[in-house]
N, C-alpha and C positions, 0 to 999 in steps of 0.2 A: 173341136166340138165333138170329138168321138167319145167323150166320156159318158154322155147320156145314153146312147145305145148300148155301151158296154155295161152300164149299171143295170139297165133293163134286162139285158141278156144274163147278167150275173144273178139277178133276182129270180128269174125263171129257172136258171140252171140250179141254183141253190134249193129252191122249192121242190124241183123235180128230184134232186138227190135225196132230200129228206123224205119225200114221199116213197121213193124206191126203197129206202131203208126202214120203212114202216113208221115214220114219224107222224105225229098229230099236227094240227093246224099251227100251234105255237112253235113246234119244231121247224115246220116249213117256213114260217115267218122269220125265225132266227137264222136259219141257213140262208134264206134269201137275202136277208140284210147283210150278213157277213160276206157272201159271195158278191153282192152288189158293191159293197165298199171296196173289196179287194180288186175286182175288175175295174172299178172306177178309178182307183188309185193307179193301177197299171196304165190305164188309158190316158190319164193326166200326165204321167211321166213320159209316155210315148209321144204325146202331143208336144210337150216341152222339148224333147229330144229332136223331133222332126222339125220344129220351129227353129231350133238352134242350128241344125245342120243345113237348113235351106236359106238362112239369111246371112 
């Protein structure tokens, strides 16, 4: 269940990155979505790996 905090963290991190680079609202939304999907995917894969190694 670590994917949800990872996606939230990714969205915040992506929006912050876009804002730092001078992006507008839509840029921040796009960066946030991409970072959220990326970190969410990594978290899901990590969850599967952890589950497989512990059972």
